[in-house]
C-alpha positions in Angstrom: -33.3 19.1 61.2 -31.9 20.2 57.4 -32.7 17.6 55.0 -31.3 17.4 51.4 -33.2 15.1 48.5 -31.2 15.2 45.2 -32.9 13.9 42.0 -32.6 14.3 38.7 -34.4 15.2 35.5 -37.4 12.6 35.2 -37.0 11.0 38.2 -37.5 14.8 39.8 -41.0 15.3 37.9 -42.2 11.8 38.8 -42.1 12.6 42.6 -43.7 16.1 41.8 -46.2 14.3 39.8 -46.9 11.9 42.5 -46.8 14.4 45.4 -49.7 17.1 44.7 -48.9 18.7 47.8 -45.3 18.9 47.0 -45.5 20.2 43.0 -47.9 23.1 44.8 -44.9 24.3 47.0 -42.2 23.2 44.2 -41.8 26.6 42.8 -40.7 27.7 46.3 -39.0 24.8 47.7 -37.4 23.1 44.5 -33.8 24.3 43.8 -32.9 23.6 40.4 -29.0 23.7 40.4 -26.1 21.8 38.4 -24.6 19.5 41.5 -21.2 19.6 39.5 -20.2 23.2 40.6 -20.0 24.5 44.4 -23.3 24.0 46.3 -25.0 27.3 47.5 -25.2 25.9 50.9 -22.9 26.7 54.0 -20.4 24.3 55.4 -22.2 21.7 57.9 -25.5 22.8 57.0 -27.3 19.5 55.9 -28.1 16.2 58.8 -29.7 14.1 56.6 -29.8 13.6 52.5 -30.2 10.9 49.8 -29.4 10.8 46.1 -30.7 8.1 44.0 -29.0 7.3 40.9 -27.0 10.3 40.1 -23.4 9.8 40.1 -23.3 6.9 37.6 -24.3 9.8 35.1 -21.4 12.3 35.5 -17.8 12.2 34.6 -15.6 10.5 37.2 -13.9 14.2 38.0 -17.3 15.7 38.4 -18.6 13.3 40.5 -15.5 13.7 42.8 -17.0 17.5 42.9 -20.4 16.9 43.9 -19.2 14.3 46.7 -16.5 16.9 47.7 -19.6 19.0 48.5 -21.6 16.4 50.0 -18.7 16.4 52.7 -18.6 20.1 52.9 -21.9 20.8 53.0 -23.2 18.0 55.9 -22.7 18.1 59.6 -19.8 16.4 60.9 -22.0 12.5 62.0 -24.2 13.9 58.8 -26.1 11.2 56.8 -26.2 11.2 53.3 -27.6 7.8 51.5 -26.4 7.7 47.9 -27.9 5.0 45.5 -26.1 3.6 41.8 -25.2 0.8 40.0 -21.5 -0.7 41.1 -19.1 -2.1 38.6 -18.7 -5.0 40.6 -22.3 -5.5 40.8 -23.3 -5.5 37.2 -20.3 -7.9 36.3 -20.9 -10.1 39.1 -23.0 -12.0 36.5 -20.1 -13.8 35.5 -19.7 -11.6 32.4 -16.1 -10.8 31.0 -14.5 -8.5 29.1 -12.9 -11.6 27.0 -13.3 -9.9 23.1 -14.4 -7.2 21.3 -18.2 -8.4 21.0 -18.3 -9.4 24.8 -16.9 -5.8 25.7 -19.2 -4.1 23.2 -22.4 -6.1 24.6 -21.8 -5.3 28.4 -20.9 -1.2 27.3 -24.6 -1.5 25.6 -26.0 -3.2 28.5 -24.7 -1.3 31.2 -23.7 2.0 29.9 -25.1 3.0 26.6 -28.7 1.5 27.5 -28.9 3.6 30.8 -26.7 6.6 29.8 -24.6 5.6 32.3 -20.8 7.4 32.3 -18.9 5.9 34.9 -19.8 3.0 37.4 -17.7 3.1 40.6 -16.5 -0.1 41.8 -16.7 -0.4 45.9 -12.7 -0.1 46.3 -12.9 3.3 44.2 -15.6 4.8 45.7 -14.2 3.9 49.0 -10.8 5.5 48.0 -12.4 8.7 47.2 -14.7 9.0 50.4 -11.7 8.8 52.7 
């Protein structure tokens, strides 16, 4: 089974630090690449994969390129588990963009603090993944 694990900078370093056996093989088995460009894998290559807390750090158009490459490189019926904070999930706490100060507080809390660029909401993400 071909598996794909997509990690970003500090998360990759943490996994390598916690997993000495993986760290020993990292030079041969860890591929570093820019996921906003064409992935160096054949069509229908992977059966399973996961990507954790990544796409919210991309411009929307770059995340769409990434998702298109996931669809291209995964076999029909393959599964790629994506985790990311959603806009609707963040705003479920009752905060509203009612004035400049509240909008700036939301920006600082959900975007600036974590260097998020784009937070999908459920409907937007579903529309892109059709």
